[in-house]
C-alpha positions in Angstrom: 74.0 -102.3 133.2 72.6 -105.8 133.5 69.0 -104.5 134.0 69.2 -102.6 130.7 70.6 -105.7 129.0 67.7 -107.8 130.3 65.2 -105.2 129.1 66.8 -104.9 125.7 67.1 -108.7 125.4 63.4 -109.2 126.1 62.0 -106.5 123.7 62.2 -108.8 120.6 60.8 -111.7 122.6 57.8 -109.6 123.8 57.3 -108.5 120.2 57.3 -112.1 119.0 55.0 -113.1 121.9 52.4 -110.5 120.9 52.0 -112.0 117.4 51.4 -115.7 118.3 48.5 -117.6 119.7 48.4 -117.6 123.5 49.6 -120.8 125.2 51.1 -122.1 121.9 54.6 -123.6 121.6 55.8 -120.3 120.1 54.3 -118.3 122.9 55.9 -120.6 125.4 59.3 -120.2 123.7 59.0 -116.5 123.4 58.6 -116.3 127.2 61.2 -118.9 128.3 64.0 -118.6 125.8 65.6 -115.5 127.3 65.6 -117.0 130.8 68.8 -119.1 130.4 70.6 -116.1 128.9 69.5 -114.0 131.9 70.7 -116.7 134.3 74.1 -116.8 132.5 74.4 -113.1 132.8 73.5 -113.2 136.4 76.2 -115.8 137.1 78.9 -114.1 135.0 78.2 -110.7 136.7 78.4 -112.3 140.1 75.0 -111.0 141.3 74.3 -113.9 143.5 70.8 -115.0 144.4 69.6 -112.4 146.8 65.9 -111.5 146.8 66.5 -107.9 145.9 68.5 -108.7 142.7 66.0 -111.3 141.8 63.1 -108.8 142.0 65.0 -106.2 140.0 65.8 -108.7 137.2 62.2 -110.1 137.1 61.0 -106.5 136.9 63.4 -105.8 134.0 62.3 -109.0 132.3 58.6 -108.1 132.4 59.4 -104.5 131.4 61.2 -105.8 128.2 58.4 -108.2 127.4 55.8 -105.4 127.9 57.7 -102.9 125.8 58.1 -105.4 122.9 54.4 -106.2 123.0 53.5 -102.4 123.0 55.8 -101.8 120.1 54.1 -104.6 118.2 50.6 -103.2 118.9 51.6 -99.7 117.8 53.2 -100.8 114.6 50.3 -103.2 113.8 48.1 -100.1 113.4 50.3 -98.5 110.8 52.3 -101.2 108.9 52.1 -104.9 108.1 54.0 -106.6 110.9 55.5 -110.1 111.3 56.7 -111.9 114.4 60.3 -110.7 113.9 61.2 -107.2 115.2 64.4 -107.0 113.2 62.6 -107.8 110.0 59.9 -105.2 110.7 62.5 -102.5 111.5 64.3 -103.1 108.2 61.0 -103.2 106.3 59.8 -100.0 107.9 63.1 -98.2 107.1 62.8 -99.3 103.5 59.3 -98.0 103.3 60.5 -94.6 104.6 63.4 -94.6 102.1 61.1 -95.5 99.2 58.5 -92.9 100.1 61.1 -90.2 100.4 62.0 -90.7 96.8 58.4 -89.9 95.7 58.0 -86.8 97.9 
């Protein structure tokens, strides 16, 4: 449960990270903003600080970042994208609805 939450939390941040200049302030924030939320979840779920849970959460963190970056790269080929995943999802759905009218 918590691993899936960490992955889903990091997808938008990976999406954002892919669209900004490397080592900029936005890049730094896109990597580090989810960390306090993950630490809060870890404490609230009572996972403790064992090495095995740490490795699983780090793996889930990087998986979410990677999936978000992949999503951005794929959409960049077909539509105009921004740094915001939610905005791009809404925009892509509107494009589909508009094109259906004309088909």
